[in-house]
C-alpha positions as CSV (number, residue, x, y, z in Angstrom):
1,M,-12.7,11.0,-22.4
2,E,-12.2,7.2,-23.3
3,T,-8.8,7.3,-22.0
4,K,-9.9,8.8,-18.7
5,I,-12.5,6.0,-18.7
6,Q,-10.0,3.3,-19.2
7,T,-7.7,4.8,-16.6
8,L,-10.4,4.9,-13.9
9,S,-11.6,1.2,-15.0
10,L,-8.1,-0.2,-14.7
11,F,-7.4,1.4,-11.3
12,N,-10.9,-0.1,-10.1
13,E,-9.9,-3.6,-11.6
14,R,-6.6,-3.6,-9.7
15,V,-8.2,-2.6,-6.5
16,E,-10.7,-5.2,-6.9
17,R,-8.0,-7.8,-7.4
18,L,-6.3,-6.3,-4.1
19,A,-9.5,-6.6,-2.3
20,Q,-10.0,-10.3,-3.3
21,S,-6.4,-11.2,-2.4
22,A,-5.6,-13.8,0.4
23,L,-3.8,-11.1,2.3
24,A,-6.7,-8.8,2.0
25,K,-8.9,-11.5,3.3
26,R,-6.6,-12.2,6.2
27,M,-6.3,-8.5,7.2
28,A,-10.1,-8.4,7.5
29,S,-9.7,-10.1,10.8
30,P,-6.4,-8.4,12.0
31,H,-6.0,-10.4,15.2
32,Y,-2.7,-11.9,14.7
33,T,-0.6,-14.5,16.5
34,I,3.1,-14.7,16.0
35,D,4.4,-18.1,14.7
36,Y,7.4,-18.6,17.1
37,E,9.1,-20.9,14.7
38,K,8.9,-18.5,11.8
39,M,10.3,-15.8,14.1
40,M,13.1,-17.9,15.2
41,R,14.0,-18.6,11.5
42,R,14.3,-14.9,11.2
43,E,11.2,-14.5,8.9
44,W,9.9,-11.1,9.1
45,I,6.4,-12.2,8.0
46,A,5.7,-14.4,10.9
47,A,2.0,-13.8,11.9
48,D,-0.5,-16.7,11.4
49,G,-2.3,-16.9,8.3
50,L,0.3,-14.7,6.4
51,T,2.7,-16.2,3.9
52,E,5.4,-14.5,1.8
53,D,3.5,-15.6,-1.4
54,A,0.5,-13.6,-0.2
55,V,2.3,-10.5,0.6
56,D,4.3,-10.7,-2.5
57,A,1.0,-11.0,-4.8
58,F,-0.6,-8.2,-2.8
59,V,2.4,-5.8,-3.1
60,C,2.8,-6.4,-6.8
61,N,-0.6,-5.2,-7.3
62,V,-0.1,-2.3,-4.8
63,R,3.0,-1.3,-7.1
64,L,0.8,-0.8,-10.1
65,L,-1.4,1.6,-8.1
66,V,1.6,3.8,-7.1
67,Q,3.9,3.7,-9.9
68,D,3.1,6.0,-12.9
69,R,4.5,3.7,-15.7
70,D,1.2,1.9,-16.5
71,G,-0.7,5.1,-16.4
72,F,-3.4,4.4,-13.8
73,S,-1.6,5.2,-10.5
74,I,-3.1,7.4,-8.0
75,R,-0.7,10.2,-9.1
76,C,-2.0,9.5,-12.8
77,L,-5.4,9.8,-11.5
78,T,-4.7,13.0,-9.9
79,K,-3.0,14.9,-12.9
80,D,-5.0,13.0,-15.7
81,V,-8.5,12.7,-14.3
82,Y,-9.1,14.6,-11.2
83,A,-7.6,17.9,-12.4
84,Q,-10.2,17.9,-15.1
85,K,-12.9,20.6,-15.2
86,S,-15.3,17.8,-16.1
87,V,-14.9,16.2,-12.8
88,P,-17.6,17.5,-10.1
89,Q,-16.2,19.5,-7.3
90,D,-17.4,17.2,-4.6
91,L,-15.7,14.1,-6.3
92,R,-12.5,15.9,-6.7
93,I,-12.5,17.0,-3.0
94,R,-13.2,13.3,-1.8
95,F,-10.4,11.9,-4.0
96,C,-7.8,14.6,-2.6
97,E,-9.1,13.8,0.9
98,Q,-8.1,10.1,0.3
99,R,-4.7,11.0,-1.0
100,K,-4.2,13.2,2.0
101,R,-5.3,10.5,4.4
102,W,-2.7,8.3,2.8
103,W,0.1,10.8,3.0
104,E,-0.7,11.7,6.7
105,H,-0.6,7.9,7.5
106,M,3.1,7.9,5.7
107,D,4.2,10.8,7.9
108,Q,3.3,9.0,11.1
109,P,6.0,7.5,13.2
110,S,5.7,3.5,13.3
111,V,6.6,1.2,16.3
112,L,10.0,0.6,14.9
113,K,13.1,2.4,16.2
114,H,15.4,3.7,13.8
115,F,18.8,2.0,13.8
116,K,20.8,5.1,13.5
117,E,18.7,8.1,14.8
118,D,17.0,8.5,17.9
119,R,13.5,8.4,16.5
120,N,11.2,5.7,15.1
121,F,10.9,5.0,11.4
122,T,7.9,6.5,9.7
123,Y,5.5,4.3,8.1
124,G,6.5,6.1,4.8
125,E,10.1,5.2,5.2
126,L,9.2,1.4,6.0
127,F,7.0,1.2,3.1
128,E,9.5,2.8,0.8
129,V,12.4,0.4,1.9
130,L,10.3,-2.7,2.0
131,M,8.7,-2.1,-1.4
132,Y,11.7,-0.8,-3.2
133,G,14.4,-2.6,-1.2
134,G,13.4,-6.2,-2.0
135,L,9.7,-6.7,-2.3
136,V,8.9,-5.3,-5.8
137,H,12.4,-3.8,-6.7
138,A,16.0,-3.9,-5.5
139,N,17.0,-0.3,-5.5
140,R,20.6,-0.3,-4.5
141,D,20.0,2.6,-1.9
142,K,17.6,0.5,-0.1
143,V,18.6,-3.1,-0.3
144,D,20.9,-3.1,2.8
145,L,18.5,-1.6,5.1
146,F,15.8,-4.0,3.8
147,Y,17.8,-6.8,4.7
148,K,18.5,-5.2,8.2
149,L,14.9,-4.7,8.7
150,T,13.8,-8.1,7.7
151,K,16.3,-10.4,9.0
152,Q,16.4,-9.5,12.7
153,G,14.2,-12.2,14.2
154,A,11.7,-11.0,16.8
155,Y,12.6,-7.2,15.9
156,S,11.5,-7.9,12.3
157,S,8.5,-10.0,12.9
158,L,7.1,-7.7,15.6
159,G,8.0,-4.4,14.5
160,C,8.7,-4.3,10.7
161,G,6.2,-6.9,9.7
162,A,3.4,-5.4,11.9
163,S,4.1,-1.8,10.7
164,F,4.1,-2.9,7.2
165,L,0.8,-4.7,7.6
166,V,-0.6,-1.4,9.1
167,S,0.4,0.6,6.0
168,L,-0.9,-2.2,3.7
169,Q,-4.2,-2.0,5.4
170,M,-4.4,1.7,5.2
171,F,-3.4,1.6,1.7
172,L,-6.4,-1.0,0.9
173,N,-8.7,1.1,2.7
174,V,-7.7,4.3,0.9
175,V,-8.0,2.7,-2.7
176,R,-11.3,1.2,-1.7
177,E,-12.5,4.6,-1.2
178,I,-10.9,5.9,-4.2
179,R,-12.3,3.1,-6.3
180,D,-15.9,4.0,-5.0
181,I,-15.2,7.7,-6.0
182,N,-14.1,6.5,-9.3
183,A,-17.2,4.4,-9.8
184,E,-19.4,7.6,-9.0
185,L,-17.3,9.7,-11.6
186,L,-18.0,7.1,-14.3
187,S,-21.6,7.1,-13.6
188,H,-21.6,10.8,-13.8
189,W,-19.9,10.6,-17.3
190,E,-22.3,8.1,-18.5
191,C,-25.3,10.3,-17.8
């Protein structure tokens, strides 16, 4: 039980770091104005009040919540905590609903047209390429597409940057809900 409590606590602490980040605070008022000079310099993060440093700090914390290595990712919570019989059914259902909400978002088409196919990129494809093609990793199979997406001036600023912010906002909303469900579970186990 102690390991499960630590897993939930680590997850919740990381979500709190996300929620207090500069990017989360800026996303709280998502009325962005594009900085023309940044866009002309081919910066893909060209909205007012956003910096690459703020995005980098945010996605490094996101990485901890989606990758299993540290033992408190969403997937780890699924198999190590919420699959346990000691978890009340209503909390398990609410947790699963949040995971489903995230995956449904990832399957939706973004506003960004695909380079080679007659369709738009999904939010999930963009998330994977941006996260693992340059922001937190440089996976060889994603690096070229990362640079194509992020170095196209207005296309990158208006399409790629905006679509990525939509996904980061959705992710933050989902993990905040999961944090609250985790807190209820921790309270239940303390009784």
